[in-house]
C-alpha positions in Angstrom: -4.5 -26.6 36.6 -2.1 -26.6 33.9 0.5 -27.2 36.9 -1.2 -30.6 37.7 -1.2 -31.8 34.2 2.5 -31.2 33.9 3.1 -32.8 37.3 1.0 -35.8 36.5 3.0 -36.3 32.8 6.5 -36.0 34.8 5.4 -38.6 37.2 4.0 -41.3 34.4 7.3 -40.9 32.4 9.4 -41.1 35.8 6.9 -44.6 36.5 7.7 -45.4 32.9 11.8 -45.5 32.9 11.7 -47.2 36.7 9.9 -50.0 34.5 12.1 -49.5 31.9 15.5 -50.0 34.0 14.2 -52.7 35.5 13.5 -54.7 32.2 16.6 -53.5 31.2 18.4 -55.3 34.0 16.4 -58.5 33.5 16.9 -59.2 29.9 20.5 -58.0 30.3 20.6 -61.3 32.6 18.6 -63.1 30.1 20.5 -62.3 27.3 23.7 -63.6 29.1 22.0 -67.0 30.3 19.3 -67.8 27.2 16.8 -66.6 29.4 17.2 -69.7 31.3 17.0 -68.6 35.3 18.3 -71.8 36.1 21.3 -71.3 34.3 21.9 -68.1 36.8 24.7 -68.8 39.8 23.1 -68.3 42.9 26.0 -65.5 43.3 24.7 -63.6 40.3 21.0 -63.8 41.5 21.4 -62.2 44.5 23.1 -59.4 43.1 20.1 -58.7 40.5 17.7 -56.7 43.0 20.6 -54.3 44.4 21.4 -53.7 40.8 17.9 -52.9 40.1 17.7 -50.5 43.2 21.3 -48.6 42.3 20.2 -48.4 38.9 17.2 -46.4 39.8 18.6 -44.4 42.1 21.2 -43.2 39.8 19.8 -43.0 36.6 16.2 -41.5 37.6 18.1 -38.4 39.1 20.2 -38.1 36.0 17.7 -38.4 33.3 16.0 -35.6 35.3 19.2 -33.3 34.9 19.1 -34.0 31.6 15.8 -32.5 31.3 14.6 -35.7 29.8 11.2 -35.4 31.6 10.6 -31.8 29.8 11.0 -32.6 26.5 7.8 -32.4 24.1 8.0 -36.0 22.4 5.5 -35.0 20.0 8.1 -32.7 18.3 11.0 -35.4 18.9 14.1 -34.9 16.9 17.8 -35.9 16.6 18.3 -33.5 20.0 16.0 -35.6 22.0 17.8 -38.4 20.5 21.3 -37.2 21.4 19.8 -36.0 25.0 18.6 -39.6 25.7 22.3 -41.3 24.7 24.1 -38.7 27.0 22.2 -39.8 30.0 22.4 -43.2 29.3 26.5 -42.7 28.7 26.4 -40.8 32.2 24.2 -43.1 34.3 26.0 -46.2 33.5 29.5 -45.1 33.8 28.0 -44.1 37.3 26.4 -47.3 37.7 29.7 -49.4 36.7 31.9 -47.0 39.3 29.3 -47.9 42.3 29.7 -52.0 40.9 33.3 -51.4 41.6 32.9 -49.7 44.6 30.7 -52.1 46.0 32.4 -55.2 44.8 29.6 -56.7 43.3 29.8 -59.7 41.5 28.3 -59.3 37.8 29.3 -61.4 34.4 31.5 -58.8 32.0 28.9 -58.5 29.2 26.0 -57.2 31.5 28.3 -54.0 31.7 27.6 -53.6 28.0 24.3 -54.9 27.8 22.4 -52.4 30.2 23.5 -49.5 28.4 22.7 -50.8 24.8 19.2 -52.0 26.5 18.8 -48.7 28.2 19.5 -46.6 24.9 17.0 -49.1 22.6 14.2 -48.7 25.2 14.2 -44.8 25.9 14.8 -44.3 22.1 12.1 -46.5 21.4 9.3 -45.7 24.1 9.6 -41.8 23.5 9.8 -41.9 19.7 6.9 -44.8 19.4 4.6 -41.7 20.6 5.7 -39.5 17.6 5.4 -42.4 15.1 1.7 -43.2 16.5 1.1 -39.5 16.5 1.9 -39.7 12.9 0.7 -42.5 11.4 -2.7 -41.1 13.2 -2.7 -37.8 11.2 -1.4 -39.7 8.0 -4.5 -41.8 8.3 -6.9 -38.8 8.5 -4.8 -36.5 6.6 -7.6 -36.8 4.0 -10.5 -36.8 6.8 -9.3 -33.2 8.1 -11.1 -30.3 6.7 -9.9 -27.5 5.3 -9.2 -25.3 1.9 -7.9 -28.0 -0.2 -4.2 -26.9 -1.1 -1.5 -27.5 -3.3 2.3 -27.5 -2.4 4.9 -26.3 -5.1 8.1 -27.4 -4.2 8.6 -31.2 -2.2 11.8 -29.8 -1.0 13.1 -28.8 3.0 10.5 -25.8 2.7 8.0 -28.1 1.2 7.8 -30.9 3.7 7.8 -28.3 6.3 4.8 -26.6 5.5 3.4 -29.8 5.1 4.2 -30.9 8.0 2.8 -27.7 9.7 -0.3 -28.4 8.1 -0.8 -31.9 9.5 0.1 -31.2 12.8 -2.3 -27.6 13.0 -5.6 -29.0 11.9 -7.0 -25.8 13.6 -5.7 -23.7 10.7 -8.4 -25.6 8.5 -5.5 -25.8 5.3 -5.5 -29.6 3.7 -2.6 -30.4 2.1 -4.1 -32.5 -1.0 -1.2 -32.9 -3.2 2.4 -31.3 -4.0 4.0 -30.5 -7.3 7.9 -30.5 -8.0 10.0 -29.6 -11.1 12.2 -32.4 -9.7 11.0 -35.7 -11.8 12.8 -37.8 -9.1 10.5 -36.7 -6.9 7.5 -37.6 -8.7 5.2 -40.6 -7.1 6.8 -39.9 -3.8 4.7 -38.7 -0.8 5.8 -36.0 2.0 4.1 -36.9 5.1 1.4 -38.7 2.8 0.9 -36.3 0.5 1.8 -37.6 -3.0 3.7 -35.4 -5.2 2.0 -35.6 -8.4 3.7 -33.9 -11.3 5.7 -30.6 -12.2 4.5 -26.5 -12.8 3.3 -27.6 -16.7 0.9 -30.3 -14.7 -0.7 -27.8 -12.5 -3.7 -26.6 -14.6 -4.6 -30.4 -14.8 -3.9 -31.2 -11.1 -5.8 -28.1 -9.9 -8.6 -29.0 -11.6 -8.4 -32.9 -11.0 -8.4 -32.6 -7.3 -10.1 -29.7 -6.9 -7.7 -27.2 -5.5 -8.5 -24.1 -3.8 -5.3 -22.8 -2.9 -1.4 -22.9 -4.6 1.1 -22.3 -2.2 4.6 -21.5 -3.4 7.4 -23.3 -0.9 10.6 -22.7 -2.8 11.9 -19.5 -1.2 14.8 -19.2 -3.5 13.4 -19.7 -6.6 14.4 -17.6 -9.8 12.0 -14.9 -9.9 11.3 -15.8 -14.1 10.3 -19.2 -12.5 8.0 -17.5 -9.6 6.8 -15.5 -12.3 5.7 -18.3 -14.4 4.3 -20.4 -11.8 2.4 -17.5 -10.7 1.0 -16.9 -14.1 -0.1 -20.9 -14.5 -1.5 -20.8 -11.0 -3.6 -17.0 -11.7 -5.1 -18.4 -15.0 -7.1 -21.1 -12.9 -8.5 -18.8 -10.4 -6.5 -20.1 -7.2 -5.3 -17.6 -4.9 -1.4 -18.2 -4.5 0.7 -17.6 -1.4 4.1 -17.6 -0.9 6.9 -18.5 1.5 9.2 -15.7 2.5 13.1 -15.8 2.6 14.7 -19.3 3.5 16.7 -17.4 6.3 13.5 -16.1 7.9 12.1 -20.0 8.2 13.4 -20.1 11.6 10.4 -21.6 14.0 9.1 -24.4 12.0 6.1 -24.6 14.1 4.9 -21.3 13.4 5.6 -22.0 9.2 2.0 -21.3 7.9 1.9 -18.2 9.9 4.4 -16.9 7.8 3.0 -17.7 4.8 2.2 -14.3 2.6 -0.3 -13.2 -0.5 1.9 -12.6 -3.9 2.8 -8.9 -4.1 3.3 -6.8 -6.8 7.0 -6.5 -5.8 7.0 -10.4 -6.0 6.8 -10.2 -10.2 9.2 -7.0 -10.8 11.3 -9.2 -12.6 14.3 -9.4 -9.6 14.0 -9.8 -5.7 13.7 -7.2 -3.7 17.3 -5.8 -2.9 18.0 -5.8 0.8 21.2 -3.3 0.8 23.9 -4.4 3.5 24.0 -1.6 5.9 26.1 -2.5 8.7 27.6 0.9 9.0 24.5 2.7 9.4 24.2 3.3 13.3 27.9 4.4 13.1 27.0 7.0 10.3 23.9 8.2 11.7 23.9 7.7 15.8 24.2 10.9 17.1 24.2 13.1 14.6 21.8 15.9 13.4 19.9 15.1 10.1 17.9 17.3 8.1 15.5 15.9 5.4 13.8 18.5 2.9 10.5 17.0 0.8 10.1 14.9 4.2 6.8 14.6 3.7 6.8 12.8 0.7 6.7 9.2 -0.4 11.0 9.1 -0.1 11.5 11.8 2.6 9.2 10.1 4.9 10.4 6.6 4.1 14.4 7.7 5.0 13.2 9.9 8.2 11.4 6.4 9.4 15.0 4.5 8.6 17.4 7.3 9.8 14.8 7.5 13.0 15.7 3.4 13.8 19.4 4.8 14.6 19.3 7.0 17.3 20.0 10.3 15.4 20.6 13.3 18.1 17.8 15.3 16.2 16.4 14.9 13.2 14.8 17.7 11.3 11.8 17.2 8.6 11.6 20.1 6.4 8.5 20.3 4.0 6.4 23.0 2.3 3.0 21.1 2.3 1.9 21.1 6.0 -0.6 18.2 6.3 2.2 15.2 5.4 4.8 16.9 7.5 1.9 17.1 10.4 0.9 13.3 10.3 4.7 12.6 10.2 5.8 14.4 12.8 2.4 12.6 14.9 3.9 9.3 13.2 7.7 9.3 14.6 7.1 11.3 18.1 4.5 8.5 19.0 6.9 5.9 18.1 10.5 7.3 19.3 9.3 9.4 22.1 13.0 9.8 23.2 14.3 11.5 20.0 14.3 15.1 19.2 12.2 15.6 16.3 12.1 19.3 14.4 9.4 20.0 11.8 10.1 23.4 9.6 7.7 24.4 7.0 9.6 26.4 4.8 9.9 26.4 0.9 13.2 25.3 -0.5 13.0 27.9 -2.9 13.4 31.2 0.2 17.1 30.9 -0.5 17.5 33.8 3.5 15.5 31.6 5.3 16.7 28.6 4.4 20.1 30.1 5.3 18.8 31.0 8.6 17.3 27.6 9.3 20.6 25.5 8.5 22.5 28.5 10.6 20.5 27.6 13.8 20.2 24.2 13.3 23.8 23.2 12.2 22.6 19.8 9.9 25.6 17.2 10.0 23.9 15.5 7.2 21.3 16.7 4.8 19.3 14.4 2.5 17.3 16.4 0.0 14.2 15.0 -1.4 12.1 18.4 -2.4 11.0 18.3 -5.5 8.7 18.3 -8.4 8.5 15.0 -9.8 5.5 14.4 -12.0 6.4 14.5 -15.8 3.1 15.6 -17.6 2.7 18.4 -14.4 6.0 19.9 -15.6 5.3 19.7 -19.0 2.8 22.3 -18.7 4.5 24.3 -15.9 8.0 24.3 -16.8 9.1 27.3 -14.6 7.8 26.0 -11.6 10.2 22.7 -12.3 13.1 25.2 -12.6 12.0 27.2 -9.2 11.7 23.8 -7.4 14.2 21.6 -9.0 17.4 23.7 -9.8 16.7 27.0 -8.1 15.9 24.5 -4.8 18.6 22.4 -5.1 20.8 25.8 -5.4 19.6 26.9 -2.0 20.2 24.2 0.2 23.2 23.1 -1.2 24.4 26.9 -0.3 22.7 27.0 2.8 24.4 23.7 3.7 28.0 24.9 2.5 27.3 28.2 4.5 26.3 26.1 7.6 29.5 23.6 7.1 27.2 20.4 6.6 29.4 17.3 6.3 27.6 14.9 4.1 24.8 16.2 1.5 23.2 13.6 -0.5 20.4 14.7 -3.5 17.5 12.5 -4.6 18.2 12.2 -8.5 16.1 9.9 -11.2 16.8 7.8 -14.2 14.7 10.5 -16.2 17.9 12.7 -16.0 19.6 10.8 -18.4 19.3 11.9 -21.8 16.0 13.5 -20.4 13.0 13.9 -22.7 11.2 15.8 -20.7 11.2 19.3 -18.5 11.5 17.2 -15.2 14.6 14.9 -16.1 16.3 18.1 -17.7 16.1 19.8 -14.3 17.3 17.1 -12.5 20.0 16.5 -14.4 20.8 20.5 -14.0 20.3 19.6 -10.3 22.9 16.8 -10.1 25.6 18.7 -12.3 25.2 21.3 -9.1 25.7 19.4 -6.4 29.1 18.0 -8.4 30.3 21.3 -8.8 29.6 22.6 -5.6 31.3 19.4 -3.8 34.7 21.1 -4.9 33.6 24.5 -2.9 34.0 23.8 0.3 34.1 20.9 3.1 30.6 19.8 2.3 30.8 16.3 0.8 27.7 16.3 -2.1 26.9 12.9 -3.6 23.5 12.2 -5.7 21.7 8.8 -6.1 19.7 8.1 -9.0 17.2 5.3 -9.4 13.6 4.5 -11.3 10.4 4.5 -10.1 9.2 3.8 -7.0 6.3 1.5 -6.2 3.4 2.6 -4.3 4.8 6.3 -4.1 2.4 9.5 -4.2 1.7 9.6 -7.9 3.3 6.3 -9.3 2.1 3.7 -11.6 0.9 1.4 -8.9 -1.6 3.4 -6.7 -3.4 4.9 -10.5 -3.5 1.2 -11.6 -5.2 0.3 -7.9 -7.6 3.1 -8.6 -8.6 2.0 -11.6 -8.9 -1.7 -11.2 -11.0 -0.6 -8.0 -13.5 1.3 -10.1 -13.9 -1.8 -12.5 -11.6 -0.2 -15.3 -10.4 0.4 -17.6 -6.6 0.1 -16.8 -4.6 3.0 -18.6 -1.1 2.3 -20.3 0.4 4.8 -22.3 2.3 2.5 -24.9 2.1 -1.3 -24.7 5.9 -1.5 -25.2 6.8 0.9 -22.6 8.7 0.0 -19.8 10.5 1.4 -16.5 12.8 0.1 -13.9 10.9 0.2 -10.6 12.0 -0.9 -6.9 10.3 -0.5 -3.6 10.1 2.5 -1.4 12.0 0.9 1.5 14.8 0.1 -1.4 14.3 3.5 -2.2 15.5 4.5 1.1 18.1 2.4 1.9 19.9 3.5 -1.2 20.2 6.6 -0.6 21.4 6.2 2.9 24.2 3.9 2.2 25.3 6.4 -0.4 25.6 9.1 2.4 27.6 6.6 3.9 29.8 5.8 0.9 30.1 9.1 -0.8 33.5 11.1 -0.9 32.2 13.9 -2.9 31.0 14.2 -6.6 29.3 11.1 -6.8 26.2 10.1 -8.6 25.1 6.2 -7.1 23.3 3.9 -9.2 21.2 1.3 -8.2 21.2 -1.8 -9.8 17.9 -2.5 -10.6 17.7 -5.7 -12.6 15.7 -5.4 -16.0 13.2 -3.0 -16.4 9.3 -4.0 -16.8 6.9 -3.3 -19.4 4.1 -1.3 -17.5 1.6 -3.1 -19.9 2.4 -6.6 -18.4 2.9 -4.9 -14.6 -1.0 -3.8 -15.5 -1.7 -7.2 -16.0 -0.2 -8.9 -13.5 -2.0 -6.3 -10.9 -5.4 -7.2 -12.6 -4.3 -10.8 -11.7 -3.2 -10.3 -8.2 -6.8 -8.6 -8.1 -8.4 -11.5 -8.8 -9.8 -10.5 -12.2 -9.1 -11.7 -15.9 -6.9 -8.7 -17.7 -8.6 -7.5 -21.0 -12.4 -9.7 -20.3 -13.3 -8.5 -16.4 -10.6 -5.4 -16.6 -9.9 -3.9 -19.7 -6.9 -2.2 -20.2 -6.7 0.6 -22.5 -3.1 1.9 -24.4 -3.8 5.6 -24.5 -0.7 7.1 -25.9 2.6 8.6 -24.8 2.0 11.5 -22.7 4.4 15.0 -23.5 7.8 14.2 -22.3 7.3 10.6 -22.1 10.0 8.3 -22.6 9.1 4.6 -24.0 12.9 3.3 -22.4 14.4 4.8 -19.3 18.4 4.9 -18.7 20.3 4.8 -15.7 23.6 5.9 -16.9 24.7 8.5 -20.3 27.1 7.0 -22.3 30.0 9.7 -21.3 29.5 8.2 -18.0 32.0 5.9 -16.3 30.4 3.1 -14.3 32.4 1.9 -11.3 31.7 -0.9 -8.7 31.5 -0.1 -4.8 32.1 -2.6 -2.2 27.8 -3.3 -2.4 27.7 -5.5 -5.2 23.8 -3.9 -5.5 25.1 -0.4 -6.0 27.3 1.9 -8.8 28.9 4.6 -8.7 29.4 7.0 -11.8 32.6 9.7 -11.2 32.5 13.3 -10.9 32.1 15.5 -14.3 34.4 18.2 -15.4 32.1 21.2 -15.7 33.8 25.3 -15.7 31.9 26.6 -12.7 31.8 30.1 -13.7 30.0 28.9 -17.3 27.6 26.9 -15.2 26.5 29.3 -12.7 25.6 31.7 -15.7 23.7 29.6 -17.3 21.9 28.4 -14.3 21.4 31.9 -13.2 19.4 32.4 -16.9 17.7 29.5 -16.4 16.1 30.5 -13.2 15.6 34.4 -14.6 13.6 32.7 -17.7 11.3 30.7 -15.0 8.2 33.2 -15.1 8.8 33.1 -18.8 7.9 31.3 -21.7 8.2 27.3 -22.5 10.0 27.6 -25.3 12.3 29.9 -23.7 13.1 27.5 -20.9 13.6 24.3 -22.9 16.2 26.6 -25.1 18.2 27.5 -22.1 17.9 24.1 -20.7 19.3 22.6 -23.8 22.4 24.8 -23.2 22.6 22.9 -19.8 21.5 19.5 -20.8 22.5 19.0 -24.6 21.0 15.7 -24.1 17.7 17.1 -23.5 15.0 15.8 -26.7 11.5 15.1 -27.1 10.6 11.5 -28.5 8.7 13.7 -31.1 11.7 14.7 -32.1 11.9 18.5 -30.4 
């Protein structure tokens, strides 16, 4: 049935062009002789019918060659105009050649008038369909049903979005008004939609026009502006959605489908960082890659991203079998051709690790296994030592013995001037790999970043659970701040560091400004559709043992240098006497089953900057 419809449509267009070609010839002669047929000399008059016949025989095939009968004219654009002009030019050149070859007697002005009329008729008739359709939609704009929508942003993206809503009425989105901070746009219309104000007018506009949803249609909007507009809109109770980055707006006809709800990542104070990764495939392809702590949030995401780049073998090592089992099933299903091995092992088992590394011979190791929860490690300092220090030492030595080419340690901003056991043990782990870098062929590096959104035990899932339970949402201090990044960002940074490492460096991500946890809680409550403090209370419960008010990403003594990636910085190796280090590390390991005070005292020898916020 569809085939017959297309054939009928094409036949009608051909018939229309036959009439237009005929009309162009007669009107050209009319213009030449003042539309008085009696003025046309007989020798010219007898040439009109042959000229029409030759024109049809030449122009219809040429128009078909230029695919003028295949365009969807309701979406006609400048490309279609270019096609028409090209077809008209080509067909009229062929026509003039035939006129010369047949020695036809025609006025010279006809040669110029016919192409001009062809172009006007072809463009005018075809675009009149689009014009009439748009007028019809514009007249019916306020009548078609759907959710009443305000578009913030009357620029290119906003106009495309409005057009998409107008054309695709089945989406049930009715663009009622637009707003924009550009004062020159106020009072203008975009596809019949009036621009009525700026961001500060939004509450009044939303109330006046009974708006149900606001769409932020400025993809490259500054983060501070985005946050402010979001806050203004959520105060009114409207749902807020946004467009993706401008580079993603490729297919204008499906723009509405690209809308997304505002996520907590959008409100962090910076855009999520997409690291430049052109060398990733060369770094990972045909390599044997081993990940410790592979079942964790970061380890599993590193595994997922590495699997994209065709490694010879991917080895997942973890002590917790449930997460490992789930990750194995996921990757095995997605990448059935990839060689995948899962190893249940504890990084505290030095001999077992040496045997595993000797058998597998990994090229690259990502060491993500660690204890990371600050309050838990304050109560169990020996476990932090065993996992974060002894475990790192064991994996590092196994890597050296197996002649691993590259070793990347996942570290944390809590290692800088630590106020807790977890941060101190991670700082010792950094020192260990920097020192071992000089003792073999393995190139060691560490990656230091802040809190990871959505990772196990992080603040985001905790807030989500508390909001789902009706509150209260608990915050330790109104002024406490943290750096945040997404799980994919963290995994990409780790892989990127593996590429850039030359040995002994600590890589640091430019994470923008730190975020107040109290404000983060408020934003999450609003994103969930509730009002902070009234519908969902926020309770300040006080700092936990070992918790900092402010996190840092580097020590004052460390030299921060730029890299080829403008979002990654590098701290060069520190100078520590190896014999002293191994003696002190061995002593803290021996104290791991002892008293917390003794462990803390020994850790302070290794990390002099270790102190407690309470002054201990």
